[in-house]
C-alpha positions as CSV (number, residue, x, y, z in Angstrom):
1,M,29.0,8.2,24.9
2,T,32.7,9.2,24.7
3,D,35.7,7.0,24.2
4,D,38.3,8.9,26.3
5,T,39.2,5.7,28.1
6,G,38.3,3.5,25.2
7,Y,35.9,0.6,24.8
8,I,35.6,-2.8,23.2
9,L,32.7,-3.9,21.0
10,S,32.4,-7.6,21.4
11,N,30.2,-10.5,20.2
12,A,29.9,-8.9,16.8
13,S,29.8,-10.3,13.3
14,I,32.3,-7.9,11.8
15,H,32.8,-7.6,8.0
16,T,35.9,-5.5,7.7
17,M,36.0,-4.9,3.9
18,D,39.7,-5.6,4.4
19,R,40.5,-8.5,2.1
20,S,43.5,-9.5,4.2
21,Q,41.3,-10.1,7.2
22,P,37.6,-10.2,6.1
23,R,36.0,-11.1,9.4
24,A,36.5,-10.4,13.1
25,Q,34.5,-10.6,16.3
26,A,35.7,-7.6,18.3
27,L,36.9,-4.0,18.0
28,A,39.0,-2.1,20.4
29,V,38.5,1.7,20.2
30,K,40.4,4.6,21.9
31,N,40.7,8.2,21.0
32,G,38.7,7.8,17.8
33,R,40.9,5.1,16.4
34,L,40.8,1.3,16.0
35,L,43.5,-0.2,18.2
36,C,42.6,-3.7,17.3
37,V,40.3,-5.6,15.0
38,G,40.3,-9.3,15.7
39,S,39.3,-11.8,18.4
40,L,38.0,-10.7,21.8
41,A,41.2,-11.9,23.3
42,Q,43.2,-9.7,21.0
43,A,41.0,-6.7,21.7
44,R,41.3,-7.2,25.5
45,S,45.1,-7.5,25.1
46,A,45.2,-4.3,23.1
47,L,43.0,-2.4,25.5
48,P,42.7,-4.1,28.9
49,G,40.3,-3.1,31.7
50,V,37.9,-1.0,29.6
51,R,34.2,-1.3,29.2
52,E,33.0,-4.0,26.9
53,I,29.8,-3.5,24.8
54,D,28.0,-6.6,23.7
55,A,26.9,-6.3,20.1
56,Q,24.6,-9.3,20.6
57,G,25.8,-10.9,17.4
58,R,24.8,-8.0,15.2
59,M,26.5,-7.4,11.8
60,V,29.1,-4.6,12.0
61,M,30.8,-3.1,9.0
62,P,32.7,0.1,8.0
63,G,30.7,3.3,7.8
64,L,29.3,3.8,4.3
65,I,30.8,6.4,1.9
66,D,28.8,8.4,-0.6
67,V,31.1,9.2,-3.5
68,H,28.8,11.8,-5.0
69,N,26.3,14.1,-3.3
70,H,25.4,17.8,-2.8
71,F,24.5,17.6,0.8
72,V,24.4,21.3,1.5
73,F,21.9,21.9,-1.3
74,A,20.0,18.8,-0.2
75,G,19.7,20.3,3.3
76,R,18.5,23.5,1.9
77,A,15.8,21.7,-0.1
78,E,14.6,19.7,3.0
79,L,14.6,22.6,5.4
80,Y,13.6,25.6,3.3
81,E,12.0,24.5,0.0
82,T,8.9,22.9,-1.4
83,G,9.8,19.3,-1.9
84,F,8.0,16.6,-3.9
85,P,8.9,13.3,-5.6
86,P,9.5,13.2,-9.4
87,I,6.5,11.0,-10.0
88,L,3.8,13.7,-9.8
89,S,1.7,14.9,-12.7
90,L,1.8,18.5,-13.8
91,E,-1.5,19.2,-12.1
92,Q,-0.2,17.7,-8.9
93,V,2.9,19.9,-9.0
94,L,0.6,23.0,-9.6
95,D,-1.5,21.9,-6.5
96,L,1.6,21.9,-4.4
97,V,2.6,25.3,-5.6
98,R,-0.8,26.6,-4.7
99,A,-0.4,25.2,-1.2
100,A,3.0,26.8,-0.9
101,A,1.8,30.1,-2.1
102,A,-0.8,30.2,0.6
103,R,2.0,30.2,3.2
104,K,4.2,32.8,1.4
105,A,4.3,36.6,1.4
106,P,3.1,38.3,-1.8
107,N,6.6,38.6,-3.4
108,E,8.4,35.7,-1.7
109,W,10.1,33.0,-3.8
110,I,8.7,29.5,-4.1
111,I,11.7,27.3,-4.6
112,G,11.6,23.5,-4.8
113,G,11.3,20.3,-6.8
114,I,11.8,17.8,-8.1
115,W,9.7,17.4,-11.1
116,G,10.2,14.3,-13.4
117,S,11.9,14.7,-16.7
118,N,8.8,13.0,-18.3
119,L,7.0,16.3,-17.9
120,L,9.4,18.1,-20.3
121,P,7.0,18.0,-23.3
122,Q,4.3,19.5,-21.2
123,L,6.2,22.6,-20.1
124,T,4.7,25.0,-22.7
125,V,3.8,28.7,-22.5
126,A,0.3,27.6,-21.3
127,A,1.9,25.6,-18.5
128,R,3.9,28.6,-17.5
129,L,0.7,30.7,-17.3
130,A,-0.9,28.0,-15.1
131,L,2.2,28.2,-12.8
132,D,1.7,32.0,-12.6
133,E,-1.9,31.4,-11.4
134,A,-1.0,28.7,-8.9
135,A,1.7,30.9,-7.4
136,G,-0.4,34.0,-7.3
137,N,2.3,35.6,-9.5
138,R,5.0,35.0,-6.8
139,P,8.3,34.1,-8.4
140,V,8.7,30.3,-8.8
141,M,11.7,28.1,-9.6
142,L,11.4,24.4,-9.6
143,R,14.3,21.9,-10.3
144,D,14.0,18.8,-12.3
145,D,15.1,15.2,-11.4
146,S,18.5,15.8,-13.0
147,H,19.0,19.2,-11.4
148,H,20.3,20.4,-14.8
149,N,17.0,22.1,-15.8
150,R,14.6,24.5,-14.1
151,W,10.9,25.4,-14.7
152,V,10.1,29.0,-13.8
153,N,7.1,31.3,-14.1
154,T,6.7,34.7,-15.7
155,T,7.6,36.6,-12.6
156,A,10.9,34.7,-12.2
157,L,11.7,35.2,-15.9
158,A,11.2,39.0,-15.4
159,L,13.4,39.1,-12.3
160,A,16.2,37.3,-14.2
161,G,15.8,39.7,-17.1
162,I,14.8,37.0,-19.6
163,D,12.5,37.9,-22.5
164,R,12.1,36.9,-26.1
165,H,15.3,38.8,-27.0
166,T,17.6,37.2,-24.4
167,P,20.2,35.1,-26.1
168,N,21.0,31.6,-24.9
169,P,23.9,31.6,-22.5
170,T,27.0,29.5,-23.1
171,L,26.2,25.8,-22.6
172,G,22.5,26.6,-21.9
173,E,19.2,27.0,-23.7
174,I,16.1,29.1,-23.0
175,D,13.3,27.0,-24.3
176,R,11.0,28.9,-26.6
177,D,7.6,28.5,-28.3
178,V,8.4,27.3,-31.8
179,Q,5.8,29.7,-33.4
180,T,6.2,32.8,-31.3
181,G,9.7,32.7,-29.8
182,E,8.2,33.4,-26.3
183,A,10.1,31.8,-23.4
184,T,8.1,28.8,-22.1
185,G,9.6,28.9,-18.6
186,L,11.8,25.9,-19.2
187,L,15.5,26.6,-18.7
188,K,18.1,24.0,-19.7
189,E,21.6,23.6,-18.3
190,G,23.4,26.9,-18.1
191,A,20.3,28.9,-18.7
192,S,19.0,27.6,-15.3
193,F,21.5,29.8,-13.6
194,L,20.1,33.0,-15.0
195,V,17.4,32.4,-12.4
196,E,19.5,30.5,-9.8
197,A,21.8,33.6,-9.6
198,V,18.8,35.7,-8.5
199,V,17.9,33.2,-5.9
200,A,21.5,32.8,-4.7
201,R,21.8,36.5,-3.9
202,A,18.9,36.0,-1.3
203,I,20.4,32.8,0.1
204,D,23.9,34.3,0.4
205,A,22.4,36.9,2.8
206,L,21.5,34.1,5.2
207,P,24.8,32.1,5.8
208,D,23.5,30.6,9.0
209,N,20.8,28.9,6.9
210,D,23.4,27.0,4.9
211,I,25.2,25.9,8.1
212,A,21.9,24.6,9.4
213,A,21.2,22.9,6.1
214,A,24.6,21.2,6.2
215,G,24.0,20.0,9.7
216,H,20.6,18.7,8.9
217,A,22.0,16.8,5.9
218,I,24.9,15.3,7.8
219,Q,22.5,14.0,10.5
220,R,20.3,12.5,7.8
221,L,23.3,10.7,6.3
222,N,24.7,9.6,9.6
223,A,21.3,8.0,10.3
224,L,21.7,6.0,7.1
225,G,25.2,4.8,8.1
226,V,27.2,7.3,6.1
227,T,30.5,8.5,7.7
228,A,32.3,10.0,4.6
229,M,31.3,11.6,1.3
230,Q,32.4,13.5,-1.7
231,E,30.6,16.8,-2.1
232,A,30.4,16.9,-5.9
233,L,30.2,20.7,-6.7
234,T,31.9,22.7,-4.0
235,T,31.2,26.4,-4.4
236,R,32.3,29.2,-2.1
237,A,28.9,29.0,-0.3
238,V,29.3,25.3,0.2
239,M,32.8,25.6,1.6
240,R,31.6,28.3,4.0
241,A,28.8,26.1,5.2
242,I,31.0,23.0,5.7
243,K,33.6,25.1,7.5
244,G,31.0,26.7,9.7
245,L,29.6,23.3,10.7
246,E,33.2,22.1,11.5
247,D,33.8,25.2,13.6
248,R,30.7,24.3,15.6
249,G,31.9,20.8,16.2
250,R,29.1,19.3,14.2
251,L,30.8,17.9,11.1
252,S,30.5,14.2,11.9
253,A,31.8,12.8,8.6
254,W,34.9,13.0,6.4
255,V,34.0,15.3,3.5
256,V,36.1,15.7,0.3
257,G,35.2,18.8,-1.7
258,S,35.1,19.1,-5.5
259,I,36.1,22.6,-6.7
260,P,35.0,23.5,-10.2
261,V,38.3,23.7,-12.2
262,V,36.7,25.2,-15.4
263,D,33.6,27.4,-15.6
264,A,30.5,25.2,-15.1
265,P,27.0,25.8,-16.4
266,L,25.7,24.7,-13.0
267,A,28.1,26.9,-11.0
268,P,28.9,30.1,-13.0
269,G,31.7,32.2,-11.6
270,E,32.9,29.5,-9.3
271,A,36.0,28.4,-11.1
272,G,39.5,29.8,-11.4
273,E,42.5,30.8,-9.4
274,E,40.6,32.7,-6.7
275,I,38.5,29.8,-5.5
276,L,41.4,27.3,-5.8
277,A,43.4,29.6,-3.6
278,M,40.7,29.6,-1.0
279,R,41.0,25.8,-0.4
280,D,43.4,26.1,2.5
281,T,41.3,28.8,4.1
282,F,38.4,26.3,4.5
283,R,40.4,23.1,5.0
284,S,39.8,21.5,8.4
285,R,40.3,18.2,10.2
286,H,37.3,16.6,8.5
287,F,37.0,18.7,5.4
288,K,39.4,18.2,2.5
289,P,38.7,20.4,-0.5
290,D,41.2,18.4,-2.6
291,A,39.2,17.2,-5.6
292,G,38.0,19.0,-8.8
293,K,34.9,19.0,-10.9
294,I,34.3,19.3,-14.6
295,F,30.9,19.1,-16.4
296,L,31.8,17.5,-19.8
297,D,28.2,17.2,-21.0
298,G,24.7,17.6,-19.7
299,V,21.9,15.0,-19.3
300,P,20.1,12.7,-21.8
301,T,16.6,13.7,-20.8
302,S,17.1,17.2,-22.2
303,K,19.3,15.9,-25.0
304,T,22.4,17.7,-23.7
305,A,24.4,14.6,-23.0
306,A,27.1,13.9,-25.7
307,M,26.1,10.6,-27.5
308,L,27.8,8.5,-30.0
309,E,24.5,7.7,-31.7
310,P,21.7,10.2,-32.5
311,Y,18.8,11.0,-30.1
312,R,15.2,10.4,-31.2
313,E,14.2,12.8,-33.9
314,D,12.4,16.0,-32.8
315,P,11.1,19.1,-34.7
316,I,13.8,21.3,-33.3
317,R,17.0,19.3,-33.6
318,G,16.0,17.0,-36.4
319,C,17.1,13.4,-36.9
320,C,20.9,13.4,-36.2
321,W,21.4,15.3,-33.0
322,R,24.0,13.8,-30.7
323,G,24.8,16.6,-28.3
324,G,28.4,17.7,-27.6
325,T,31.1,18.0,-25.0
326,A,32.1,21.3,-23.3
327,L,35.7,20.6,-23.9
328,S,37.7,18.9,-26.7
329,V,40.2,16.1,-26.0
330,P,43.2,18.5,-26.1
331,Q,41.4,21.0,-23.9
332,L,40.4,18.5,-21.3
333,A,43.9,16.9,-21.3
334,R,45.5,20.3,-20.6
335,V,43.0,21.0,-17.8
336,L,43.7,17.6,-16.2
337,A,47.5,18.1,-16.5
338,D,47.2,21.4,-14.7
339,C,45.1,19.8,-12.0
340,E,47.6,16.9,-11.5
341,K,50.3,19.5,-10.9
342,R,48.2,20.8,-8.1
343,D,47.5,17.3,-6.8
344,I,43.8,17.6,-7.7
345,A,42.0,14.5,-8.8
346,V,39.0,15.4,-10.9
347,K,35.4,14.1,-11.0
348,I,34.3,14.4,-14.7
349,H,30.5,14.5,-15.2
350,C,29.8,12.3,-18.3
351,T,26.3,11.0,-18.9
352,G,26.6,10.3,-22.6
353,D,28.9,7.6,-24.2
354,A,30.6,10.2,-26.4
355,A,31.5,12.2,-23.3
356,V,32.9,9.1,-21.7
357,R,35.0,8.4,-24.7
358,T,36.3,12.0,-24.8
359,A,37.2,11.8,-21.1
360,L,39.1,8.5,-21.5
361,D,40.8,9.9,-24.7
362,A,42.0,12.9,-22.8
363,I,43.3,10.9,-19.8
364,E,45.1,8.6,-22.3
365,V,46.8,11.7,-23.8
366,L,47.7,12.8,-20.3
367,R,49.2,9.4,-19.4
368,T,51.1,9.2,-22.7
369,F,52.9,12.4,-21.9
370,N,53.1,12.4,-18.1
371,G,53.0,8.7,-17.2
372,P,51.1,7.4,-14.2
373,G,49.1,10.0,-12.2
374,L,46.1,10.5,-10.1
375,M,42.9,8.4,-10.3
376,H,40.3,10.7,-11.9
377,Q,36.6,9.8,-11.9
378,I,33.9,9.5,-14.6
379,A,30.8,10.5,-12.8
380,H,27.6,8.6,-13.5
381,A,29.2,6.2,-16.1
382,S,25.8,5.4,-17.4
383,F,26.0,5.2,-21.2
384,V,29.3,3.4,-21.9
385,D,30.3,2.0,-25.3
386,P,31.5,-1.6,-24.8
387,A,34.9,-0.7,-26.4
388,E,35.5,1.8,-23.6
389,V,34.9,-0.6,-20.6
390,P,38.5,-2.0,-20.4
391,R,40.0,1.5,-20.7
392,F,38.7,2.4,-17.3
393,S,41.0,-0.1,-15.7
394,A,43.9,0.5,-18.1
395,L,43.8,4.2,-17.4
396,Q,43.1,3.9,-13.6
397,V,39.8,5.7,-14.0
398,V,37.1,5.4,-11.3
399,A,33.5,4.7,-12.3
400,D,31.3,6.9,-10.1
401,L,28.0,5.1,-10.1
402,S,24.6,6.5,-9.0
403,P,22.5,3.4,-8.5
404,I,19.6,5.2,-6.8
405,M,19.1,7.2,-10.0
406,W,19.1,4.4,-12.5
407,F,17.3,1.3,-11.3
408,P,14.0,1.3,-13.2
409,C,12.6,4.6,-12.2
410,V,11.2,7.9,-13.5
411,I,14.6,9.1,-14.8
412,V,15.2,5.9,-16.8
413,E,11.7,6.1,-18.3
414,A,12.2,9.8,-19.1
415,I,15.4,9.0,-20.9
416,R,13.4,6.7,-23.2
417,Q,11.6,9.8,-24.5
418,S,14.9,11.0,-25.8
419,V,17.0,7.9,-26.5
420,P,15.9,4.7,-28.3
421,S,14.8,2.1,-25.7
422,E,17.3,-0.5,-27.0
423,R,20.1,1.7,-25.9
424,V,18.5,2.6,-22.6
425,D,18.2,-1.1,-21.9
426,R,22.0,-1.1,-21.9
427,L,22.5,1.5,-19.2
428,W,25.2,1.1,-16.5
429,P,27.4,-1.9,-17.5
430,N,28.5,-2.3,-13.8
431,R,29.4,-6.0,-13.9
432,A,31.4,-5.5,-17.1
433,L,33.3,-2.7,-15.5
434,L,33.9,-4.8,-12.3
435,E,35.2,-7.8,-14.3
436,A,37.4,-5.6,-16.4
437,G,39.2,-4.5,-13.2
438,C,37.7,-1.0,-12.9
439,L,37.4,0.6,-9.4
440,I,33.7,1.2,-9.0
441,A,32.4,3.6,-6.3
442,A,28.8,4.4,-5.5
443,G,26.9,7.5,-4.5
444,S,23.5,9.1,-4.3
445,D,23.7,12.4,-6.1
446,W,21.3,13.7,-3.5
447,P,19.3,15.9,-3.9
448,V,19.0,14.9,-7.6
449,V,17.4,11.8,-5.9
450,P,15.1,12.8,-3.0
451,D,16.3,10.0,-0.7
452,P,20.1,9.4,-0.3
453,D,19.5,6.0,1.4
454,P,22.5,3.9,0.4
455,W,20.7,0.7,1.2
456,L,18.4,1.4,-1.8
457,G,21.5,1.7,-3.9
458,I,23.0,-1.5,-2.6
459,Q,19.9,-3.5,-3.4
460,G,19.6,-1.8,-6.8
461,L,23.2,-2.8,-7.6
462,V,22.5,-6.4,-6.7
463,T,19.1,-6.9,-8.2
464,R,18.9,-4.3,-11.0
465,Q,15.3,-3.7,-9.9
466,D,13.5,-0.9,-8.2
467,P,13.6,-1.5,-4.5
468,T,10.6,0.7,-3.9
469,G,8.4,-1.4,-6.1
470,Q,7.0,1.6,-8.0
471,F,8.5,0.6,-11.3
472,P,8.4,-3.0,-12.5
473,G,11.0,-4.8,-14.5
474,T,14.7,-5.4,-14.4
475,L,17.3,-3.2,-16.1
476,W,19.9,-5.4,-17.8
477,A,20.0,-8.2,-15.3
478,E,23.4,-9.5,-16.5
479,Q,25.0,-6.4,-15.0
480,A,24.0,-7.2,-11.4
481,L,26.8,-7.2,-8.9
482,P,27.5,-9.7,-6.1
483,L,26.7,-8.3,-2.7
484,Q,30.3,-8.2,-1.6
485,A,31.2,-6.0,-4.6
486,A,28.2,-3.8,-3.9
487,L,29.3,-3.2,-0.3
488,E,32.9,-2.6,-1.4
489,A,31.5,0.0,-3.8
490,Y,30.1,1.9,-0.8
491,T,33.1,1.5,1.5
492,V,36.7,0.7,0.6
493,N,36.4,1.6,-3.1
494,C,35.0,5.0,-2.3
495,A,37.8,5.6,0.2
496,R,40.4,4.8,-2.4
497,A,38.6,7.1,-5.0
498,L,38.6,9.9,-2.5
499,R,42.2,9.3,-1.4
500,I,41.1,8.9,2.3
501,D,41.7,5.1,2.5
502,D,44.5,5.8,5.0
503,L,41.7,7.0,7.3
504,T,38.6,5.0,6.6
505,G,36.8,2.6,4.3
506,T,37.9,-0.6,6.1
507,L,38.0,-1.7,9.7
508,E,41.8,-2.0,10.4
509,A,43.9,-1.1,13.3
510,G,45.1,2.5,13.1
511,K,42.2,3.7,11.1
512,S,39.4,6.0,12.2
513,A,36.7,4.1,14.2
514,D,34.0,4.6,11.6
515,F,31.5,1.8,11.7
516,V,27.8,0.8,11.7
517,V,25.8,-1.8,13.6
518,L,23.0,-3.2,11.5
519,D,19.6,-4.9,12.3
520,Q,20.1,-7.7,9.8
521,H,22.9,-9.9,8.5
522,L,23.2,-8.8,4.9
523,F,24.7,-12.1,3.6
524,D,21.9,-14.2,5.2
525,I,18.9,-12.4,3.8
526,P,17.2,-12.4,0.3
527,A,18.6,-9.7,-2.0
528,G,15.2,-8.2,-2.3
529,T,15.2,-7.2,1.4
530,L,18.6,-5.4,1.5
531,A,16.9,-2.0,1.2
532,K,15.0,-2.7,4.5
533,T,18.3,-2.6,6.4
534,K,18.2,-0.3,9.4
535,V,21.3,1.2,11.0
536,L,21.0,0.7,14.8
537,A,24.2,2.7,15.5
538,T,26.6,4.8,13.5
539,C,30.0,5.6,15.0
540,F,32.3,8.3,13.6
541,E,35.8,8.5,15.2
542,G,34.5,6.2,17.9
543,Q,31.7,8.5,18.8
544,V,28.0,7.5,18.4
545,V,26.5,10.0,16.0
546,H,23.3,8.0,15.4
547,G,21.4,5.5,17.5
548,A,23.1,3.7,20.4
549,L,25.6,0.9,20.9
550,E,23.9,-0.3,24.1
């Protein structure tokens, strides 16, 4: 349907996420905007004589916002790669590679994932040789559940020029057999992109594939009720894909891009003046490449996150390994100051508590010299020392949460292999951050998680349990959020964090008509059924982009 003449959505239970007017019963929509949010009489007065659509008492709320995803990469994975969940055994992964090889030409790449971090100790030279056999010696690259590490076979190592003499790249590690020095096939952090670069050259030759991948991913997100998002690592290829989708009239969501502002191990060669200068070339009505991205550390599963206390002892790193940050406090403060001059708010990847402290220290230095500035984000905000919690609010730092990643699941269990369990049991102090006045915003980190469903994340925030039922237990129950706070973390808070709250995030007159119609009333059901929510209709700028209003 179109809204050229406008329409009224009536008989609805509307939760606006606008604290000045939390509830309403009707919306008046024209030319993609909300003319009125209020009573049916008010809507009719604002837009008389137009078609009225009966919502049949359904719950209506703003379109959801995903503050952290990589939807172009996710679309690639679903359309063109060998996908599997991170709960498979090594032998099950090898079986899937065998099946993929049967469909491939002799020299064609097998690309996919995601394997669980719990498999890390098993990725030996013998496992690499088993991967060779399964693939029929075709090149293989498989991503892990953090997307920071890769498992590759002998052919892929050769194509990337990796042998026993290849030095570790900056911020990366080529895993090697302790006795022989032979590469096992496990590539950590920046080393991953020695192989990713080879794969990227083939992908760049097929730009239409990326546009198709972006379109597929947007449709998937629209179907889940998502109408805005932050793409969290926006390379040239990603910008081209998003702009290509916009030019075809198919970008049915607001997208904020995050340009690497320093060289990143997961996006080598994608930082600097050249790419920053390209932002206006790709900017469009719905695409705003106005944010930045910094990887301050890695991930705890591979012991590359920067931690205040040591990891578990191992034969390679010994007893006292804590990891480290890519930038010092003065270096990060200088980068952030330069970004603020360009009006770029930065998403800072920090999975370790030492990285969180470094980021907050740098922002405090920046505020000391420059005064109030932009709201920067700490992405993942997983391990946070209690002393740092009040500093988020004091420094106006957004906590970018990834609830689908951390409710009891394979990633959390894999972290326990590296980090003592008593510290893992204190992951994600969300309630403490909320009560300290921090702006918390939620996202999926798709395809790091295979399913970007925000309703899984909402239930996880509220229950601190695995909505899928695969992993028992509760992760720090005291940090559960009230439902209203969880919904705000997926709507108005994200809009504020992305600086698009003038456009979306709440249902208010003058804003974009971005809303969803749900099959159940979220405040009237048990918290354990929130993840079962189905989106009956998603509207973006007043247009139905999923389902139907009537």
